[in-house]
N, C-alpha and C positions, 0 to 999 in steps of 0.2 A: 504494499498500499504507500501512496507516496504520502509525503510532509504535508502537503497541502490537503490532500483527502483525510489524513488522520486528524489535522488541525480542527477541521470541519465537523468530524467527529466529537473533539473535545469542546468544541463551540456547542452543539446540540447538548453534550453533557451539561455543560455551565448552566443550561435551561432547566436541566432535570431530568435527561437521559437516563436510564439504567445503566449500571458498571456491566452488565452482560454484555450489550453492543460494545462498549470500551474493549474488555479482555477479547471478545472474539474477533475485533478489528486488530488487536494487537498479536494475536496467537499467531501469526505468520510473519509479521512484519519486519522489516530489515534495519530499524531504528537501534535496537539492541545486537551487541556484536560479540559473539564467544571469544572470537579473537582479541579484541580489545580489551574483554574482560579479563581473560586469562593472562595479557600481558600485563595489567596492572597487579593480578596476583602475584607473577612471577618476579615482577621487581619489588614488589612489597616484602616477599618472604625470600630474597635474594640474600646471600652470605654476606654481602657488602654491608647489608644495613643491622646485623650483629644481633639479630633476634630483638630487634625495636624495643630495648629496656629502657625505662625512664631513667633520667640522669646521665644516659650514658652517651658514649658518640653516634651510637645506633638511633637515638633519639633525635641527635641532631639533623643526623641524614634522613632520617621519615621526616620528620618536619619540614626540611627543605623541598623533599619529593613534592609531599602533598601541597606545598605551597606553590611549587612549580607548575603540577599539573591542573589546579585550579585556575592560576593563571592563562596556563594555555587554552584551556576550555572558555574562557571569557567571564568567569563567575566574579563576582564582585568580592572585595575583602568584607567578613562579616563582623570585625569589631572594631567600630571607629576607624576605618581606615587600613587595619591590620588583617591580616589572614590568621594572626595567633593571638590567644588568650592564654596569659600566664596563669599558672595553677601553682601557687604557695603552699607546700607541702613541709609536715616535719616528720621526720624517720624517729620513730622513739624503741629504744632498745632497754629492755628490762629484764634485770636480772633477780628474780625473786628469792624470798627466804627459802631453802631447800625444806622447811618442814611448817607446819601450821598448828598452832595450839589451839584447841577447842577445849574451853573451861567449862565444868557442871557447876550450874547454879544450885538445882534443887534436887539432883539425882544423889550419886555417891561422892560425897566432899572428897575432894584431894585426891580425884583420880581422873586427870585429865586424859585428853585424848591427843595423840600426835599423829598427824598425816604427813605422808610425804609427798613433796613435790613431783611432778610427772606421774608417779604412778596413781595418787588419789587426786590430785587435783592441777590444774593448767590455770596461772594467773597471768593478768598483765593490766597495764592501765594507758588511759588516754591523757592523763595528766604528767606535766613537764616538769614536777619538781625533783631535785637530784635523790631524794630519799621521801619516801611513804611510808609512814606507819601507821599499822592498821589496826585498832581495836574496835570492836562491838558486839552488841547482841544480835543473834542470829532469828530472824523472823522468818516462817514459811508463808510464801506469799501466792499460793498457789500457782496459776501459771504466769503469775505477773502481766496480766491483762487489763487494761481498761477499754472495753469496747462498748460504747452506747448501743449502736446498732443491732447488737446482739444481746442486749439488757445484762451485760457480764461486766462487772468491776471488782476485780480482786483487792484493788486498794481502798475499796469503800469503807470509811470510819477509821482508816490506819495511819498512824503516824510512824514514818519509818525513818524520820531524818535521824542521822548519824548511827544507822542500824544497817544490817547487812541482809538482804533479801536472798532466801533460797527459793528458787522457781523450777517448774516441770517444762521441759522442752516441749514444742509444738502447741497447739493449741487443743482445746475441749473437743473439739470435731474427729480428731484421730483416733479416740475411745470410745466417743459415743456419735454416731452418726445422725442423730437429732440436734446436735448441737453445731452451732456455726455454720459451716460448709461442710460437713461430714469428713471425709477422706483428703478434701483439697485442701491444701493447708492455705491459710488468710495469712497477710501480713503480720496479726498479731502473734503467730507461731514462730516468727523467724528471731533467732537469738540475738539479731541488732538490736529488734525493736524492745527485748526484754531489758537490755542496758539502758537504753534510752528512755525507757517509761520509768524504770527505778531511779534514774538521775532527776526526771522531771518530778517525782516524789521526793528528792531530796536523801534519798539512802546514800550511805556511806559506799554500799558495795553491792553487787548483784552475781550470785554464783548458780548456774544453771546444773540441773541435775542431768547427766548424760545419759540418752537409754538409744541403744542402736535404732530399733524401729523407727519410734517417730522422730528421731536426729536424722535418719536416712544415712548415715555413714557411721562406723566404728569410732571408738574412743582413740585409736591411734590416729586417726586424723586430726582430733583435737591436739593431741600430743605434741604435733609438729610444731604448735606454736608456742611449745616450751622455750622460752630465752629467745624467741624470734623476734627481729626487728620488723614493726609494722607501720607502715604508712598512714597518716591521717592528714586531713586537710590543717594548714598553719590558720587557725582563727585568731592570732594575736589582735588585740584590740577590740574584737568582737566576741569575747570568748562566752561560751555557755558552762554552764554547771555540768561536770562530769564525776560519774562515781571514782571513789579512790582505787578500787579494784574492779574488774570483770574478769569474770572467768567461768569453769567447768568443774564440778565433783563427778567423779566415778560412780557409778553404780555402787559399788562395794564402798565408798566412802560415804554416799547418799543413807545406806542403809544403817550404818554405824550412826549418822546422825540420826536417823529416826527411829533408833531402838531396836533394828532388826528388819528382815524382809516382811513379817507382818505388819510393824509398824509403818513402813514405807507404801505398802498396799493401801492400809487404813487410809493414810493421808491424799494418796491420790484418789482414792474413792469420795472422799470429803472434799476434793477440790472440785470434782465436777458435780457437785449437788446446787441447786439453786439456793442462793442466800448464802454462799461458802465466805466464811470468816477467817482471817488471817491467823495464824496461831505462833505466838512465841515459842522455842524449841529448848528453852532453857538451857543455851549454850553461849559462850563468848568466843569471838573468834581473835586471834592475835598472830599477826604475821607483819611482814615488810617486804619493801622492793626497792631496788637501787635502780636508777632511772637515767639514762643519756639520751638527750634529744639533740638530734643534728637537722637545721632548717634548708631545705632546697626548692627548688623550683622545677616545673616541668611544664607542659604546653597542651593545651587544646588547639585543633586547627578548625577554621571557621569561614565559609565561603557562602554566598548566598546569589539568588536569582530574585531581584527587588519585584515587587508585587504591582500592579498598574494601576489598579483603584484603591486597594487597603495596604500599601506597604509596612503599615505600622503591626500588620497582622500576620502570621507565619505557621507553617507547619513546618517541623523538623523532621529530616532524617540523621540518625544517629549511626555511629559504629565506633568501636574502639581500635585505635590503632597501635596499643602497645601489646608487647609478649613479654617473654620471661629473659630476653638475651644472652648470655652465654653462662654454661652452668658445667654440672657433671655431665662427664663424657659418656657415650652408649657404648655397646659391644665393638661397635666399628671405629671408635674413637671420636666421633663427632661430637662438639662442644656448644654448636649453634642451634639454639632454640627459634627455628625459622618461623613458625607458627603460620603455617600457609592455609590452613583451614581457620584455624584460629589466632588473629582474624584478620588476616591478609584478606580472605576472602569475603568480609563483610566491607572493609575497608575499601577494596576494589569495586564491590558493588556500590557503595556510595559515590566514588568516580564515575561509575557507568552511567548511574541514574542522573547524575549532574550532565554528563554528557547528553544524553537525552532528551533531558528536560531543556537543557539549552536548545537544542534544535530546534524545538517546535516554534513555529513563527507565530503563533499567538502568545504573548504575555501572560502569566498567571495574575488573576487578581488580585491574590495575596502574594507576599514574599515566601520563598522557599530556602530553607535553610540545610546546609550540609555541613553536620558537625563531628568533627572525627577527634574523640577523646581520649586522652591519655587514663593510664594508671587503673584501666579496669580490674586487671589483674591483680592488684594490692587492695582492692576494695570499692571498685565504682567510683573511684575519687573525682576523675575528671569531669564526668557527667554531675556530681553532685555539685562541684564548684561551679559549674554552669547554672544549675538549677538556682543555687544561692546568688549568682551574680548576672544573671541572664542578659543578653543584647536584646531579645524582644521579652517584656514583661509576661509572665505567665498568665496575667488576664488578657493578654492578645495572643497567646501562644494556643491553636487549634487543636493539636495534636503532635505526638512523636512516634515516628516508625522506626525501629530499632531493628538491627542487623549483625547477629553476631553467630557465626560460624554457619557455612553454606557447605554441605557434603558434596562431592563430586562425583555421584555415582549415577547420574543419567535422570531421566524424566520419570515421573510420579505421577500417579493418579491423586494423590493426596498432598495437601502443605499443612504440616503441623501448627497447632495455635497452641502457645502457652498462655495461660490465665484464661480458662475458658469461661465465660460468662461474666467478662469484668466490665466490657464498653461496647458500644454500638459500632466501633472500629472494625470489629470481627464480624458484623452484619454486611459491612462493605466488602469485607475480604470475601466472605461467604458469596455474595452475588457474583463479584468478578471471578472467583474460582470457577463459578458455575458456568460462566460465558467460554472456560477454557475447558469444558467437560471434566472438571477435577473438583474435590470436595475438602472439608475442612476435618482433619483429625484433631480432636482434643490431644493433649500430653497424656501419655498413658499411665503415669505415676504421679497424679497432682498433688500427693501428700509430701513430696519432695521440696514443694513450693519454689519451683523453679521461675516464676514470674517475677521473684524476689532478686534473683541473682546475676541480673544484666542491666546495663545502662538505662534503659527506659524507665526503669524501678523508681530511677531519682526525680523523673517527671511526673510518675505516678503519685509519688509521696505529696508532692505540691498540686495535685488535682487534674493535672494535665493527662486526657486519656492516652494511653500507651498501648501500641502495638507490636508485638513480638512475636514473629513465626519462626518455626525452624523446618528444615528441609523433609520432606516426605517420607515414609518408609516402604508404601506400597509402589514396588518399582514396576514400570511398565514393561510387560512381558514375562517378568520374573516373580512379581508378588511381595507380600509383606514379610514372610519369613526370610527371604535374600535380603530385602531392606533390613529388616532389624538385625540381623548378623551381620552386614555392612558396618552398621552403625556401633553393635557392642564390639565389633574387632578393632574399630577405630578407640573406643573409649579404652579398651585394655591395653592396645599396641601403641597407640601414635597420640593419644591426647597429651599435651605437655611434654612431650618428648623431643629429642632431636629429630626424630622421624616425620615430622609433621611438616613435610616438604611438598613443593609443588614438582610435579611428574607430568610431562607433557604427554606420554604414551601411556598413563594410565586414566588420568582426568578424564571426565565427561561432564560438562557444564551445562548441558543442554536442559538439566532441569533447573538450575540455578537460573537461567536465562529464563524459563517460565515464572519462576516466583518473581523475579525481578518485574515481569510485566505485570504482575499482580499487585506488587506494593507500588508501581507506577502509577496503576489505575486509581487505587486509594487514595493516594495523595492528589493525583489530580482531580479527582473528586472536590477533595477541600481546598485545593489552592485557585480551582477556576471558579468557585462558590463567593460570593462577599456576605452569605448569612446562614450557611451551613455550621453548626457546632455539635459535634457528636457527643454524646452523653456517657456518664458512666451509668451502669444498670442497677438497678434494683439489688440491694444487698452487696454491692462492692463497699469495700471499706474506705475507698477514695470518693466515694459520691459526695459526702458532706463537706469534705474540704472543697471541691470544685462549685459546690453549691453556695458556699459561703460568699464567692466573689463572681457567680457568673449564675443568675436565675434562670 
């Protein structure tokens, strides 16, 4: 289809035509180029970029490459005349005391418990004081959740100032399908939320009880944080209160705290009951941490196509450029973590979408922002900084469409949707997929809370509807079992390893191009409208946030 004819299709779309027509018109067009897309992937995952680690020479080269590509495509700088947005960060290294004393209050006198670091607990802090001494009363605060839309408040009538709360992982729906969203984890189940909520109530510390099932990973994953350096945003000058300690208790340690397995199960059952009331544990905690804080700066890259009618309103396409840099060699001696799938594939998609949008002869009514963020692997920090310091105000941001990891396994009948039931954006996606003869497949295990683990989440947190898709598994001509096996093999053998490299002889990006056509259609529907504002669906934990500033 010619650009002229395609532009005519979008002119009609702007007046209300369905996305089915758009997707059908896109299915065989020449605007998207597999060759151009794979060229971007190859260049972004080349050894020369050294694994695209923030604060490294690899970052400098990556930022320069992205800026060069956006300039060549004719996009405008997105940040007050610059393509770059500084992201100030702090690297915090913690050296926790190797033991923690739990002093009994009204049990057996003078019989304190000694928990061993790494084995029984993992601690860190987001504070930057050089020495942190912590002593305080332990209180069991259920799931550590305040969720008005679910009529649930574990902190109701509770004063936790200068106390350490002990909370359960995940949310009540994991245990009781009638509560929250059942097995679909809500934001309230995420460990990051629990630490933030404890801080909002003034707690001195927050310890989450680890349980492999509801956590979706073993305690060994948690143990990797012992004495690890963690990156956070540098909020000097506009600090918010943070707990002195954050961390996890092993299940064995939790059972000790609750007086045995029976006591732990009784507390869990109690926390699931309506009207749960927090309970002091008759224990005090005493430990300390030594802290070293190092301040650094990384960078987001922002480019725009200005809107012709409402340039102050925007649609954002986002993808993280960073990966893991240079690290431990594999069996072949390769030390460069190229991150071809994670996430050169998404960053290349950002460039390819920008190229296609720029070729349209009809200018969008609203601005389109192409945002490549830093430090996703270290905690979604680049997108968090943008959300706190946006170029376009949240009140003027229509939606975010995020791209993180496209699998190169060919065309699929489905497209994966992470966070099914969150917003109307998925309805737009479903309509466009119908035009390709495809269907939406909700994530296979929503209890893992994957919707809260990529950059779109920081937009959702401030009320902006966010769409996050993943490559389908229902391979054309091969079926779901074959697709599932390929995805599982990637996770086991390639994910976050030096072997995540571009391979021209094995990569089939035809499925990725199909997915990009769908994301293009969804974004175009929004960019070429002056009135359409997608909404959060009833029951979304983010709906109330958006409703506060957009009725």
